[in-house]
N, C-alpha and C positions, 0 to 999 in steps of 0.2 A: 454679634457672635460671642459664644462663651468658650474661652480657652479650656481645653481638656488638660487636667493636671494628672500627674502620676505620683504615687507615693511609693518610694523605693525602700524595701526592707534592708536594714543594716543589722545583721545578726551578731548579737553579743552573747557571751555565756549566760544562759538562763534569762536573758533580757533582750529579746528582739526589739528593734526600733525601726521607724520609718521616717523618711523626710520627703517633703514635697519638692518636686522638680517639674519643670516644663518639659513636655515631650519633644518640643522643638529644639531643645538644647542638645548639644553633642556632649555626652558624658562617657568618658572611657571607663571600661570595666577594671576594677581592682579587686584583689582578694579580700573577702569579708568574712568568710567562715571556713574554718579548717578543723574538722572534728568539733570540739567544744571551744577551740580558740577562735578569736574573731578580730576583725579590724577595730581600732578604737573608734569611738563616736566622733572624734575630731578628724576631719578630713586630712589624709596624708599620713596618719599615724597608724601603725599596724603592729600586731604582736607576732611572735614566731608561730608558724603553723604547727598543728598537731598531726595525728596519724592519717587523717582522711580529709581531703578537700571536698567541701560539700556545697559551696555557693559562691557566687560572685555578685558584687553590687557596685553601684556608682557612688562616688564620694558625695557627702552631704555639704551643702552650702551653710546651712544653719548649724549643723553639728549637734542638734538637740534631740533628745529621746522623745519619741511619740509612741503612745500605747498602740500596738497594731490592731487591738480589738476594736479601736475606734475608726479604723480605716474601712470604708465601705465603697461600693461602686455606685452609690446613689448620686444623683445629680451629675456634676462634672468631675468628680473625684474617682480615680481608678487605682486600685492597688496594683503595683508592678513589682515582680520578684525576678531578679537576675540569677541565672545558674549556668553551670558549665557541664556539658555531657562528659561522663567518664570515658576513659579509654576502652574501646571495644564495644561501644553502644552508640546507636544513632536512631533518630526519629524517622519513621517511614510511614507508609500508608498500606492498609489492607482493605478488604471489601467492606469493613464496618467503620472505617475511619482511620485515625492515626494509631500508631503502635510503636513499640521499641523492638529493634532487631540487633543482632550481634554482628560485629565486624571482625571478631576473632573468636576462637573457640574458648570455652570455659570447662574446667574439670569439675566433677561432682565435689561439692563442699568448698569450691573456690569463691572468694569474695568478688562480687561483680562491681559493687560500688557501696560507698557509705554516704548517707544523706541526712540532712537535718531539715525538718519541715516546720514552717511557722504555723501557729494556731491563730485564727482570727474569725471575724464575723462576715467577711466578704462573701457575697453570693457570686459575683463575677470579679475576675482579676485577670491580669495578663502576666506572662512570663517571657523573658528574653533569654533564649538559649544560645550559649556560645559554644561553637565547635570549631576548633582551630582558629582561623582568622574571620570566620563568618559568624553573624549573629542573626537569629530568626526570632520573631515575635509571634506569640500565640495567645489567643483569647481563651481563657479557662472559665469554667462554671462549676455547678454542683456535680457534673459528670466527672470532674477531675479532682474533686475534694471529698472528704469523708467527715461526717459528724463525729466529734470526739465523744467517746463513751461516757466520760465522767463530767463533762462540762457542756455548755451550750455553744461552744466554739466549733470551728471546723479545722481539720488538718488540710492546709492548702498546699497540695503537692505541686512540684515543678515538672521537670521532664518525665518523672516516673508516674505522673498522672495519666500518661498515655499507655501504661501497662494494662493489657486486657486480662480478663478473668479466664481461668481454666479450673475445672474440678480436679484435674491432675496436673498441676503447674510444674514448670521447670525451674522456678525460683521460690525462695522463701526469705523472710526478713526476721531479724532479731533486734528488739529494742535495746539500745545502749543507754538512753536517758530519756525520761518522760517528765518534762517540767510543765508548769502552767502555761508557758508561752511557746514552747517548741517541743518537737519530738525528733530524737536522733535514733537512727537504726542502721544496721548493716544488712545488705542483701546478698544472698549466696545462691550458688547453682544447686538445684535439688537433684540434678543428674548431669551427665556430660551434655554440653550444649554445643552444637556445630555453628560454624560461620553462616550468617544469614538467617538463623533461626529466630523466630519471634519469641520475645520474653513474655512469660505469663505468670500470674500469681493467683492464689485462691482468695478472692475477696472476703470470704467468710472467716479468714484468719485474723482480720482486723476490722471488719464491719459487723457490729452486733445486729443492726437492722438497717437495711438500705433505705435511707430517707428520701433519696432523690433519683436514684438510678437502679432500681431493682431489675433483674433480668428474668422475665417471666418465662422465656423459653431459651435455654442455653444451647449454643451451637459449638461448644468447645471440641466436640468429637471424641472425647475420651471414653474408654470403656467403663470408666467410673463416673460418668456424667450423672449429676443428680437431677437434671432436667430443668432446673431453675436456680437462681441465686438471689435470695432475698435477705441474706445475712445469717450470721451464726445462730441467732434466736430461732430461726425456722428450720434448722437441721434436725434430723432424728437424733435420738440419744446415741446410737452407734456412730453416726456421722460426727457428732460433737466430740466423742471420745477419740475417734480416729485422727482428727486434725488438731486436737488440743496441744500436742507437743510443739506445733508451729504457730499456735494462736497467741495473740497479745494477752498479757496478764490481765488487763482491764476487762477483757471479754470473759475470762475465767471468773473474776470476782463478781461481775454482773450476773453471770449465769448461776453461780452459787447463791447469790442473794435472792434470786427470783425462783429458785427451785426448793420446794419443801424437802426436809429430811436429807439435805445434802451439805456436807462439810467440805472445807478446803484446807489442806495442809501444805505448807510451802517448806520443802526440805532442800531447796537449792543451795543453801549454805551449810548443809549438814552432811553431805555425802562423804563418807570416810575416804581417805586417800588411798586405801588398799583396794577399793572396788570402783567400778564404773557401770553405767547402764547404757546399753546399746540396742539399736533396733536391727533385727535380722528378719528380712522378709516382712511379715505382718506382726511379728511378735517382738516383745521387749525382754531382754535378758540381762541378768547381773553377771558381770565378768570381772576377773582379776585385773587390776590396773598396774600391778607390779608383781614380781616373783614373791610367792608366799611359802614359807617353810611349814612343814607338818607340825601341828600343835600351836602355830602362831595365832595370836588373837587378831581377828579380822576387824571387828568393831563391837562397840556396845551401843545398844539402842533401847528406846522405850516405846511402849504401845499405848494407845488410848482405848479404853473399854467402853462400849456403848451397849445399852440394853435393848434398843429398838432394832429389830431385825431388818426393818426397811431402810435404816439409815445408811447412806452411801457416802464415800469420801472421794474427792478429787485430789490427787496428790501431785504436786509439782516438784 
């Protein structure tokens, strides 16, 4: 008989690592990733936590770093990632399989959880989800992971790999850091969410093209249902523009790179302190961000002149 081994991710700032452990061993869970802070590679040594707890992991016997991109589910080796459910969220079941539901209400704009996801080549992997004193183990595959837009790796999601798609979701995520080894992001309520409500997300905001789990017939039930979900690439122009404020930056860049006569301008660090841009109903408006006196200079700006009438800009 061949003993099945597990490789456990130990998240470090910009450098995830994994160590081999036997599944038969009892390994207590210890904090390993908190925002961008993480436990030391040496077992028993830890740094102070940052703003958001995002993973748990077992201590390593070897204490050595191993490239997670080399961890696969081939043969007898299985990638195992430990995580802890955030307050107010639990794993449940619906008619399509597993899902995430709320155990407390969330207000529109409220942070539901912050999470960091490892990038790797594993097609199959497992997660151990800690909630309170209990730990549940789940087998994950390409239904729970997403191909990274800029590399040949996959984003290996943990508990939030159970979040189902909706064309009109009640959550959205904003990336806080995207490194070659991991992706960190914050998930917010898109509207008020009641207790016991299933959490949903628009897959098209972070999948350019569904490589393993396209939805050929969508049953989200929304009045805005597109009928299918094959990824951002397959949306209409109007649909792309509508979800762009919530889409990952890598999707924008790939979309612009593949679209003729389309330019991309990033103004995220240039917005003057006197103004803000807000969404009201279906429209975006520029509003005052502070009291402004008559005759006061609001901002100075520059514009780009193009001669091609068909040229379009995507502005962030």
